[in-house]
Backbone bond lengths (Angstrom), bond angles and torsions (degrees), N, CA, C in turn:
res aa  C-N    CA-C-N  psi(-1)  N-CA   C-N-CA  omega(-1)  CA-C   N-CA-C  phi
1 M - - - 1.449 - - 1.527 109.95 -
2 P 1.305 116.30 136.04 1.471 118.61 175.44 1.531 110.68 -67.04
3 V 1.316 115.41 154.68 1.459 120.92 -178.56 1.524 109.06 -119.39
4 K 1.324 115.88 134.47 1.462 121.67 175.80 1.517 108.10 -110.93
5 G 1.305 116.01 135.37 1.448 120.24 179.16 1.516 111.29 -125.62
6 W 1.319 115.34 162.10 1.459 121.64 174.26 1.515 108.29 -156.38
7 I 1.316 115.88 164.44 1.451 120.62 -177.18 1.518 110.64 -121.68
8 K 1.314 114.52 155.67 1.456 121.55 169.62 1.526 105.57 -122.08
9 V 1.325 115.96 128.00 1.460 121.38 -177.01 1.521 109.11 -103.34
10 N 1.317 115.82 125.14 1.462 120.62 173.56 1.529 106.25 -87.05
11 E 1.325 115.79 101.97 1.458 120.99 -174.35 1.525 113.01 -68.81
12 L 1.306 117.52 -14.00 1.460 120.38 175.26 1.531 110.55 -67.70
13 Y 1.346 116.37 -29.92 1.458 121.34 -177.21 1.529 114.23 -104.87
14 C 1.323 118.82 -26.03 1.466 121.15 -176.62 1.524 110.14 -68.35
15 K 1.345 115.57 126.19 1.463 120.09 179.68 1.527 112.12 -114.99
16 G 1.325 116.53 14.26 1.453 120.17 174.71 1.513 114.72 65.89
17 C 1.322 118.06 34.12 1.460 121.29 -176.86 1.530 112.97 -75.49
18 E 1.300 117.62 -16.88 1.465 125.16 178.14 1.529 115.11 69.71
19 L 1.321 118.66 11.20 1.465 119.18 175.91 1.525 110.65 -62.35
20 C 1.322 117.26 -38.73 1.466 121.13 179.27 1.527 111.16 -67.59
21 V 1.315 116.72 -38.44 1.468 121.46 179.23 1.529 109.73 -62.21
22 T 1.305 116.85 -44.20 1.461 122.19 -179.95 1.526 111.61 -67.49
23 A 1.326 117.22 -35.64 1.465 121.51 -175.90 1.523 113.75 -80.60
24 C 1.318 118.39 -19.05 1.472 121.17 -175.39 1.527 111.32 -63.91
25 P 1.341 118.19 117.84 1.465 120.30 -178.73 1.525 113.12 -71.52
26 K 1.311 117.74 -19.11 1.471 121.52 -179.81 1.526 113.02 -97.31
27 D 1.317 117.95 -4.11 1.472 123.09 -179.06 1.528 112.26 51.92
28 V 1.327 115.87 49.67 1.468 120.15 -179.09 1.525 112.66 -114.36
29 M 1.336 116.74 20.35 1.465 120.50 179.54 1.522 109.80 -128.08
30 E 1.324 115.15 148.21 1.463 121.12 173.80 1.522 108.42 -156.59
31 L 1.319 116.25 166.81 1.454 120.16 175.50 1.518 108.94 -76.32
32 D 1.315 116.01 140.38 1.458 121.81 177.88 1.527 107.89 -85.52
33 M 1.307 116.10 95.37 1.467 121.38 -175.24 1.529 112.95 -73.50
34 D 1.327 117.46 -6.57 1.460 121.39 178.55 1.525 112.44 -92.87
35 R 1.322 117.20 -4.23 1.460 121.32 -176.57 1.514 110.97 -130.87
36 L 1.331 114.81 154.07 1.458 122.05 173.06 1.523 108.47 -129.13
37 T 1.327 116.03 143.44 1.464 120.06 174.33 1.521 108.50 -78.00
38 S 1.311 116.37 175.16 1.460 120.53 179.24 1.536 111.91 -63.93
39 K 1.332 116.19 -19.37 1.469 120.43 178.40 1.533 112.32 -95.52
40 G 1.334 116.72 0.54 1.458 120.78 176.27 1.516 116.19 91.21
41 Y 1.328 117.86 16.83 1.458 121.88 179.14 1.520 110.48 -102.62
42 H 1.329 116.57 152.88 1.456 121.63 171.90 1.526 107.56 -83.36
43 P 1.336 118.82 119.12 1.469 119.97 -179.19 1.528 111.13 -78.38
44 V 1.299 115.40 162.25 1.456 121.51 177.79 1.530 109.35 -81.06
45 K 1.340 115.88 155.48 1.469 120.79 176.33 1.525 108.98 -149.28
46 L 1.322 116.10 159.73 1.466 121.60 173.97 1.516 108.42 -80.81
47 I 1.333 117.02 142.36 1.457 120.74 178.88 1.522 112.32 -122.38
48 G 1.305 117.28 3.02 1.456 119.80 -178.32 1.510 111.68 -146.64
49 E 1.299 114.96 173.26 1.463 121.97 -178.93 1.529 112.56 -97.64
50 D 1.322 117.72 2.97 1.461 120.70 -172.34 1.520 114.96 -90.51
51 C 1.317 118.67 6.17 1.465 121.07 179.07 1.525 109.75 -61.15
52 T 1.339 115.55 131.87 1.462 120.62 179.20 1.523 112.15 -104.86
53 G 1.322 117.27 -2.89 1.454 120.43 -178.58 1.517 112.32 73.73
54 C 1.320 117.65 31.76 1.469 121.44 -176.92 1.530 112.22 -68.10
55 A 1.329 117.52 -22.00 1.467 125.31 175.31 1.529 114.09 73.76
56 I 1.319 118.49 12.47 1.461 119.69 175.55 1.524 109.65 -60.80
57 C 1.316 116.69 -38.81 1.466 120.52 -179.93 1.530 111.22 -60.59
58 A 1.310 116.91 -41.04 1.464 120.62 -179.91 1.525 111.49 -69.28
59 V 1.318 117.09 -33.47 1.461 121.03 -179.80 1.526 110.72 -67.52
60 V 1.329 117.62 -39.49 1.467 120.25 -177.29 1.523 113.17 -84.84
61 C 1.319 118.17 -11.73 1.469 121.17 -178.39 1.535 109.88 -68.13
62 P 1.332 117.65 117.07 1.463 119.79 -176.92 1.530 113.48 -72.54
63 D 1.318 117.58 -13.91 1.460 120.87 -176.69 1.524 113.76 -113.87
64 A 1.321 117.41 8.95 1.473 122.61 179.93 1.519 111.80 50.87
65 A 1.329 115.69 46.31 1.460 121.35 -176.39 1.527 113.35 -88.83
66 L 1.322 117.70 -7.39 1.467 120.84 -174.68 1.520 112.08 -114.11
67 T 1.325 114.40 137.18 1.458 121.74 170.14 1.524 105.96 -116.90
68 I 1.316 115.83 130.68 1.459 121.45 -174.94 1.516 109.91 -107.05
69 Y 1.317 115.16 137.71 1.464 122.00 176.98 1.519 108.06 -123.81
70 R 1.319 115.59 145.80 1.470 119.25 174.65 1.514 109.89 -148.23
71 Q 1.310 115.36 147.62 1.456 120.46 178.20 1.520 109.60 -145.88
72 K 1.295 115.22 148.09 1.464 120.41 177.82 1.522 108.21 -77.95
73 V 1.329 114.48 136.75 1.460 120.55 179.55 1.515 106.77 -108.69
74 P 1.347 117.43 125.03 1.462 119.02 -179.99 1.532 111.00 -62.95
75 A 1.316 115.36 135.19 1.479 120.07 178.40 1.517 108.99 -72.38
76 V 1.310 115.66 141.12 1.465 121.32 178.84 1.523 107.79 -86.67
77 A 1.324 116.50 126.74 1.460 121.40 -179.27 1.524 109.67 -75.00
78 A 1.339 115.34 136.89 1.456 120.66 178.43 1.526 109.28 -75.38
79 A 1.314 115.86 142.60 1.469 120.94 -178.30 1.493 112.31 -81.18
C-alpha cells in the first residue's frame, strides 16, 4: 500500500535553519517566505504531495519543531 505523509510545524520552535529541507529525500519542503514566526523566522512548509512520512526531517531538526504523520492509502484497482 502506498503511504501518504504530512508534517505539522511548531512555529514556536522552528527557526528556519533549513536542515529539514536539505535532508528531505523527496524534496517536498521549503521555507515559507511569505510568513514569519513570532520570533521573526520563516517557517518550513510542505510544497508537494510526495511526502511519505519518513521522518528524516524530524530526526535532523535540532529544535524538535516537526511532528510527522503518515497513513496508508488504499490502492485503486484498475478496471
